[in-house]
N, C-alpha and C positions, 0 to 999 in steps of 0.2 A: 441436531443433538442438543437437548436442553441442558444447560449448565445447572448443577446443584446450587450455585451461588445466587440463583434467582430467588432462593429462599431467604437471603439476607434481608435485614430490615430496610424498607424503603425501596427495594429493587423494582424498577419499572422495565419490562421487557423491551428489547429492541425489535424492530420490524424489518421486513424485507429480507435481503440477503444476510443481514446480521441477526436474524431471529435466532434465539437460543441463548443469548447472553443479555446482560443488563444494559439498557441505554443509559440509565443513571440510577443513583441510589438516593434520590430525593433532593440533592443540592448540586446542580451542575457546576456552578462557579466555584464552590468550595472544592469539588473534586478536581477541577482544572488547576486551581491554585496548588493543591497538594502535589499533583504531578509535576507542575512547573518548579516546585520546590524540591523535587526529588524524593517524595514520600509516596507511600501507597503502591498499588499495583492495578493492572487492568486485566480482566478476564477475557482472553481471546480464544477460549476453548472451542469456539464454533469453527475455527479455521482448520483447514485440512493439514495433516502431517504426513509427509512422504519421506521414506528413507531409501537410500541406494547403498548397497554393500557390494563387496567384491574387489579384487585387486585392480580391475580396470575402471573403477567407478569414476575417477577424476579424468582420465584420458578420454573415456567414452562420453561423459557429459560435456566435456570441452568441445566435442564435435557437434553437439546439438544446441548448446546454449549460446547466447550473445556475449557471455562473459568469459574471460580467460581464467580457467580454473585448473588447467592441467598440472600446475605446480602449487595449488592452493595450500598454504600451511595449515596444519591442524589448529583449530581454534579461531582462525581468522574468518570473520563474517563477510559475506558478499551478497549481492542480489543479481539476478539474471532473468532474461526473458526467453521465451520461445516464440518465434515468429512464423507466420505463414510463408508460403513460397513468394508472395508478393510483398513481404516485409511488414505485414500488419501484426499487431501484438495479439497473441493468443493466450499466453500464460506468463505470470510473474512469480518467480521463486525467490524466497528469502532463505539463504543457505548458510550452513557451517559444516565443516568436516571435523569429526572428533578424533581422527587418526585411523579409524576403522570403518566409519559409516558417515555418509553425507546425510544430514538432516535438513529438511526444507519445510517451511510452512507456506501455505498457498491460500488463495481466496476460498471462502466457504463454498463447498459443493463443486469445486473445480478439480478435485483430486482424481476423480474417476477418469475424466477425459485426459488429464495429464498422464496418468499411469498407462492408459490405453496407448497413447502415443509413444511413451518411453518403451513399453513392451514391444511395440512394432518395430523399434529401432535397435533391439538388442543384438541381433545377428549372432556372431561368434564371440562377442565380448563376454568376459567373466564378470557379470554383474547380476544383482538381484534387486528388484524394485518392489517396495511394499507400502501399502496403505496402513499407517499406524495411528490414524485418527481416533479409533476406538480405544487405544491404549494410552495416548499422550495428549495432554492439553497444553496449549500455548498460553503462557502468562507473561505479561510485559511489565518490567520494572523501569521507571523513568530514568532519564539521565541524572546522575548525581545520587542515585539511590545507594545506600550502604547496607541494604537488606541482605542478609546471608543467603547463599544458595544451597539448598539441600545437597548433601554428598551424592555424587554420581549423576546429577542432573546436567544434561547438555545445555550449554549457554551460547547464545548468539549475541555478541556485544557490538553495538554500533554507537555513533555519536548521539543517537536519539534515545538510547537506553539499552536494556538487555531483554532478550526474549528467552524465556526458559521453556524447554521441552519437558514438562513436568508429568510424571505418571498420573493419569487421570484419577486414579483411586486416591491420590493424595491431595487433590485440589481443595477440598473443604478444610482439611487440616492446615494446609498452607495459608488459606485465607484467614483462618482463626489466629494464626501466629504473626501474620505480616500485613494486616490491614492498616489503614482503611482501604476498602475497595473503591475504585473509580470506574465510572461507566464508560461505555463506548463513545458517547457524545463528547465527553471531555477529551478522550484520546483523539477523536477525529478533529476537534477544534485545534489541537496542537499540531496535528498533521497538516491541516489547511494553512495554519500560520507559517509552517516551515516549508510550504510549497511542495510537499511530497505527493506525487500522483499515486492513485490506487487503481488497479485493474478493475474494470467494470463500472467505475465511477468517472474517472477522467478519460477512459477509453471507450470507443465504440468499434464497430466492425472494420473501420478503415484507419484507425489510429496507427501512426508509425512512431518509433521512439523519439525522433527529433522534436516532435511537437510538444512533448511533455518534459523535456530536459533530462531524459533517461540516458543520453549519450554520456559516457564517462562513468556514471554510477552503476548502470546495469548493462551497458553495451560497451565492449572494448573494441577499439578501432584497429588495433594491431594484433589480429589473430587470424587464423585460417578460416576457411569457408564454413558456413552453417546455413541452414535454410533461411532465406530472406536477406542474406548478407549483401547480395547485389543491390537491393534497394537501399540499404543502409549506406553503402559506399557511394552510390550514385548521388543520393541527396547530400551526403556530407561533402563530396568533392565537386559536384557540378551544379547544385541547385539549393533550394530552400524548401522547408516543409510548407504545405498549404495552410496550416493552422499553427497557432502558438498558444501555450498555456499562459494565463494571466491570473494575478491575484487581485481581488476586488475588495475595497472598503465600501461597505453598503451603508446607505442612509439609516441611521439608528432610530429615526422617528417612526419607521414602519413596524407594525406589530408582527407581521408575518415575514419569514425569510422566503426568498425565491427558491423554489424547489429545483431539484435536478431536472434539466431539460428546459428551464425557463429561457426564452429567447433573449439575446443581448442585442441592443440597438445603440446607435448614436443618440446621445441626449438631445441633440439639436433636432433630430427627426422624430423622437418619441417612439412610443410602442408600435406605431403604424409604419415606421420606417423600415429600411432594409434590415433583414436579419444578418447580423455579423458573427454570430456564434451562439453559445448556450452555456448556462450554468452547469457545472458538473457536481460540485459539492458546496453546500453552504453550512455555516455554523455560527453559534454565538460564543464569542471569546471573552474571557474574564477581564481582559484589559482593552482589547481592540474593538469590542462591540461586535456587530454583525459583519461577517466576512465571508468570502466565497472564493472558489477557484472556477475558472471558466475557460473554455476553448473558443478562440476567436480567429477570424481570418488573419493571415500573416500581415496583410497590408493595412490593417487598422492602425492609425497613428498612435504611437505610444502615449501621447499626451491627450488623447481624445477623452472627453467626458462621456460616460456610457450610462445606460439604464438597463437593468435586468428585470424584464417585465415592466413594471411601473416604479421600480425602486432605483433611485439614483446610485451610481457606482463610480468610484474613482479607481483607476487601474494602476497596478504596479507591474513592471515587466518581470516575468519569470523566464521566458524563452525569448531571446532577441529575435526581432523580425528579420 
């Protein structure tokens, strides 16, 4: 779905899964600084929006998700995962309940598969699941923003900012009143800086929550059974995940960033050495310079100097080995 905000001056379209919104509006670092200062907004209208209504919505979703939400207070934001039977991450949901409806935004294009799974699990529960992507657009206000929220708009507030479920018809008017707009590259750079994983970027077909630090934030360890819970409990109590998320400071002298999938090696072995992992997301940060997130084998020493492709990289621990 193409955002009308791509008509704003300087807008350059994003590509790949984020196609449909602006990558930037002509000045990446200015846009980042604005967000870091708590001003502006980010158009996330390409993300899927799913709602669940009905008197059983909280107790029902509690059985399916990794998060404890059976008693989720109205207005309190949370995030949750849906796992496969083997504990691999299939969906990530960013939730809030407004007292009558659970609102969730999800990765672009994943809402159909998510809804199909939820519909298959309804059984006798009094719930209704709906795709609201055509009606509502997600808009992100950065932490510290004092921008007013239009009356009646559902808000999901976290330490990283506020996500608004804005009627899609009002997106252009909101942008005109609450600019400047910041592009997705600025938003992603701040996400990488804060070590927050993203489904489809930091995950592959075998990722488990422990590898990304999603235990505690998206996975509650003191709740009843859900699909994949056995793997979560086994790794938590008896073992360690095979991989771990790391944050990389990249050599700023390189013109090009290592793209997602770029192999990570020990610096002492060079690009021809053993593959220890791969870059998941890279970004240019307005203060830190080029940075990245990567998944590496758990036993990689935390003080090891690495290379991403042929770019030198110093690691910071995100997930303990």
